[in-house]
N, C-alpha and C positions, 0 to 999 in steps of 0.2 A: 350722293345723299347717304349711302350706307357708311361711308367713311366718317361722316360727321356723327352718325348715330352711335357707333361704337365708342369713340372718345367721349361723347356726351354721357353715355351710360357709365363708362369708367369713371369720369369725373364725378358724377352723381354718387357712385358707390364710395369713392374716396372721401368725398365731403361728408357723406352719411357716416362713414367709419370714423372720421375725425370727430364728428359730433358725439359719437358714442364713447370715444376714448376718454373723455372727461366725465363720463357718467360713472358715479361710484356706487349706484344702487345695485346690490348683488342680484336681485330678482330681475331687474331690467337688463343687466349684463347677460344673464343666462338666457332670457327670452331673445335678445339680439343675436347671441351666438347660435341658438337653435334656428332662428329664422334664416340666418345666413347659410347655415348648413343645408336647410331644406331648399333654399333658393339655388344654392350651388348644385344640389342633386337634380333639381328640375331643369336647370340650365344645361347641365351635361346630359340630360335625357335619361338619368337613372331614377329609380324609385327611392325616395327617402325611407329610412328605416321605420319611421312612424309619421303619422299625419301631424300637421302643425297644431291642431286642436289637442292632440294627445300629448305633445311636448308641453303645451301651455298648461294643461292639467297637471302634469308632473311637476313643473316649476312652481305652480301655485300651491300644490300639496306639500312640496318640500319647504317652501317659504313658511307656510303655516306650522309645519312640524318643527322646523328649526326654532321658530319663535316660541312654541309651546315648551320646548326643552329649556331654552334660555330663561324664560320667565319662571318656569317651574323650579329651576335651580335657585333663582333669587328667592322664590317663595319658601323653599325648604329652609333657607337661612333666615329670612326676615319675618315670616308669618308668626303670629302669636297664638292663633287658634289651632289646636291639634288637628282638627278636621281639615283645615286649609293646608297644613303641612303634609298630612297624609295624601290629600288630593294632589298636591304638587309632586310628591314622590311618584305617584302613579303616572302623572303627566310625563315626568322625566323618563321613567322606565318604558312606558308604552310608546311614546313618540320617538324615543331613541331607537327602539326596535323597528318601528314602521319606517323611520328615516333611513335606517341601514338597509332595509329591504328595498325601499324605493331607489336608494343610491345604487345598489347592486343591479337592479332592473334597468335603471337609466344608463348605466355603463354598458350593458349588453345592447341596449337600443340606440346608443349614440346620442343620448339626451344630456345636455349640460344642465346641471342643477345649481341653484345659488349656493354659495359657500357660507352665507350668513343670512339672517332675516333681512327683509327689505328695510330701507330707511324709514318708511312709515311705521313698520312694526318695531323697529329699534327705538323710535321716538315714543311710541306708546309704552314700551317697556321702561324707558327712562322716566317717563311721567309717573308710572306706577312705583318704580324703585325710589323715587324722591319722597314717597310717603313712608310713614312708620306706623307701627302698632295696628290698631283696628282699622285705621284709614287705609293702610297697605292691604290688609286682609280683604276689605270690602272692594277696593279697586281691582285687586287680583281676581277675585271671584267674578266681579262684573265683567272683566275682560275675558275670562274663561267662558262665560255664558255667551257673550257676543262672538268670540272666536269659534266656539264649537257649533253654534247655529250656522255660521258662515261655512265652516268646514263640512258639516253634514250636508248642507245644500250643494257645495262643490262636488262632493262624492256622489250624491244622488244624481246630479247632472252628469257626472262622469259615467255612471252606470248606463245612462241612456245614450251618451254621445261619444265616448271613447271607443275607438275602433280596434286597437291592439288587444289581442286576447290575453296576453300576460298582464298588461296594465289593468284590464277589466278584472282579472282574477285578484290582483292586488286590492282593487277597489272593493270587490265583494268580500274579501277577507277583513279589510280594515274598517269598513263602514259600521258594522255592528259594534265594534269597540268604540268608535267615535260617538255613536248614539248612547252607549253606556256612559261615556264621559259626560255628555250633555245632561243626561238624566241625573247623574251623581252631582254635578256642579249646581244644577237647578235646585236639588234638594238642599244643598248647603246654603244656597242663596235664600231659599224660602225659610230656612231655620233662623235666619238672622233678623 
């Protein structure tokens, strides 16, 4: 019976791996890599560097940060309202800095982060980038409000649930900046 179980498990792993090979979503690829690394550690009886929930937080935070930079760069070039351009420049600067810090921390912790925003976020960016003028400005600001509400919630949950002390310190350092972004973008939204 044991002989059948091991090949069955191996076959299931191979089939699951093949299924992920065609997956082009950077966020899902990072999550899969981290899950496999944690599973390997647990199978070999070693303790993974970070808990699965911690790696999922890091992947989600990186995904959002990458999207903020990408869309901020577009807004710097395409926005017509100087306040929107100014906000976009702040997004690029602040999120690039946070992304770099998270990338460095992830490297130490053995967490794989996405190399680009998820397909969903790339589609949202493409939809916004298809607009011009005031329509672009409005779509960008609306997206920033939505994204920052979601990101603040992610980081607040991370304060409660992330176990790794260094990731928690990153959260504690970054969350006030994210709240400032949300306040700022809501002020821009309300002035329109």
